[in-house]
C-alpha positions as CSV (number, residue, x, y, z in Angstrom):
1,M,-41.8,19.6,57.9
2,K,-43.1,23.2,58.8
3,K,-43.5,24.0,54.6
4,I,-45.5,20.4,54.4
5,S,-47.9,21.4,57.0
6,K,-48.5,24.7,55.7
7,I,-49.3,23.5,52.3
8,I,-51.6,20.8,53.9
9,S,-53.5,23.5,55.9
10,I,-53.9,26.1,52.7
11,A,-54.9,22.8,50.8
12,L,-57.4,21.9,53.5
13,T,-58.7,25.1,54.1
14,S,-59.3,25.8,50.2
15,F,-61.6,22.8,50.2
16,I,-63.6,23.4,53.4
17,V,-64.1,27.1,51.5
18,L,-65.1,25.4,48.3
19,M,-67.5,22.8,50.1
20,G,-69.1,25.8,51.6
21,I,-69.5,27.5,48.6
22,I,-71.3,24.8,46.9
23,V,-73.5,24.0,49.7
24,I,-74.4,27.1,50.1
25,T,-75.2,28.0,46.3
26,S,-77.1,24.4,46.5
27,F,-79.6,25.8,48.8
28,M,-80.1,29.0,47.2
29,S,-80.7,27.0,44.1
30,A,-83.3,25.0,45.5
31,Q,-85.1,27.6,46.6
32,N,-85.8,29.0,42.8
33,N,-85.7,25.5,41.6
34,Y,-89.1,23.6,43.2
35,G,-87.1,22.6,46.4
36,V,-84.5,20.6,44.0
37,A,-80.8,21.6,44.5
38,M,-78.5,22.3,41.3
39,V,-74.9,22.2,41.4
40,F,-72.7,23.2,38.7
41,N,-76.2,23.0,36.7
42,R,-76.8,19.8,37.5
43,A,-79.3,18.0,40.3
44,Y,-78.9,14.8,41.8
45,M,-81.9,12.7,42.4
46,V,-83.1,9.4,43.5
47,V,-86.2,7.7,41.4
48,K,-89.0,7.1,44.2
49,T,-92.0,5.3,41.8
50,D,-92.1,2.9,39.4
51,S,-93.8,4.8,36.6
52,M,-90.6,4.7,34.5
53,E,-89.7,1.0,35.0
54,P,-88.3,-1.0,33.4
55,T,-86.1,2.1,32.1
56,L,-85.9,3.3,35.7
57,K,-86.3,1.3,38.5
58,V,-87.3,2.6,41.8
59,G,-84.0,3.7,43.8
60,T,-82.1,4.6,40.4
61,G,-79.9,7.9,41.0
62,I,-80.1,10.0,38.7
63,V,-78.5,13.2,37.2
64,V,-80.9,15.9,35.8
65,E,-79.4,18.7,33.6
66,K,-80.8,22.2,32.4
67,V,-80.5,22.1,28.6
68,D,-82.5,24.1,25.8
69,V,-85.8,23.6,25.0
70,D,-85.8,23.2,21.5
71,S,-82.8,20.4,22.1
72,L,-85.5,18.2,23.3
73,R,-87.3,15.5,21.2
74,G,-90.3,13.4,21.2
75,K,-90.6,9.6,20.3
76,D,-90.5,8.3,16.6
77,D,-89.5,5.3,14.6
78,N,-85.6,6.1,15.5
79,Y,-85.7,7.4,18.7
80,E,-87.6,6.6,22.0
81,G,-87.8,10.2,23.0
82,D,-85.8,12.2,25.7
83,I,-86.5,11.7,29.2
84,I,-87.1,14.9,31.4
85,T,-87.8,15.9,35.0
86,F,-90.4,18.5,35.7
87,Y,-92.4,20.1,38.3
88,R,-96.4,19.2,38.5
89,P,-98.0,22.1,40.3
90,S,-101.3,20.1,40.6
91,Q,-99.5,17.6,43.2
92,G,-96.6,19.9,44.5
93,I,-94.1,17.4,43.2
94,V,-90.9,16.7,40.7
95,V,-91.6,14.1,38.1
96,T,-89.4,12.1,35.7
97,H,-91.3,11.0,32.4
98,R,-90.5,10.3,28.9
99,I,-91.3,13.0,26.0
100,Y,-94.0,11.4,23.9
101,S,-94.5,14.1,21.3
102,V,-93.2,17.7,20.9
103,N,-96.5,20.1,20.4
104,V,-97.6,23.8,19.8
105,D,-101.0,25.4,20.9
106,M,-103.2,27.3,19.1
107,N,-101.2,30.6,20.8
108,G,-97.7,29.1,19.6
109,N,-96.8,27.9,22.8
110,K,-94.6,25.0,22.9
111,Y,-95.7,22.1,25.3
112,F,-94.5,18.3,25.9
113,E,-97.0,15.5,25.9
114,C,-95.2,13.0,28.4
115,V,-95.5,9.5,29.9
116,G,-94.2,7.3,32.1
117,D,-92.6,4.2,30.6
118,N,-95.0,2.1,32.8
119,L,-98.1,4.2,32.7
120,Y,-100.8,4.6,30.0
121,S,-102.0,8.1,30.8
122,R,-100.3,11.3,29.2
123,C,-99.7,14.7,31.2
124,Y,-99.1,17.8,29.0
125,V,-96.3,19.9,30.2
126,P,-95.5,23.6,29.1
127,A,-92.0,23.8,27.3
128,V,-90.8,26.8,29.6
129,E,-87.6,25.1,31.1
130,G,-85.8,22.4,29.6
131,V,-84.6,20.2,32.4
132,R,-83.4,16.4,30.8
133,V,-82.3,13.7,32.3
134,D,-78.7,13.2,30.9
135,I,-77.3,10.9,32.6
136,I,-78.9,7.6,34.6
137,E,-76.8,5.7,37.0
138,E,-78.2,2.5,38.4
139,S,-77.1,2.9,42.4
140,K,-77.4,-0.9,42.7
141,S,-75.4,-1.9,39.8
142,N,-72.6,-0.3,37.9
143,S,-74.3,0.1,34.4
144,T,-74.8,3.6,32.9
145,L,-77.1,4.5,30.1
146,R,-77.6,7.9,28.1
147,S,-80.8,9.3,27.3
148,A,-80.0,11.7,24.9
């Protein structure tokens, strides 16, 4: 009985320490990532507006993963374009939109032309950090979509 109690105590203590490390790491990453906490190179977020409907409905939980910028693609005849999450400094918000095209300016800097699936206006995002919505899970149903 004492042996089982000791094993349970060690396991519980290890779990609490691990959770503490995860919490501290996520708080530290949020300070360097526009307020979005990253855990194991992923951020867990909730869609707050209808700009990406019907693909992403308000309230949908999304998992965002950092990826290589060169792996991200825009729309073409056979592909809808990657969905990415980026920081919009003019409004101080984090936005999730679809890449319409990948472009290069006169100085050789890559940027993404993005648009919400429910919007007609486009925005232009410097391709400095690749942050893609890798897995999308609808919180109200159990359906899962992939966007890569």
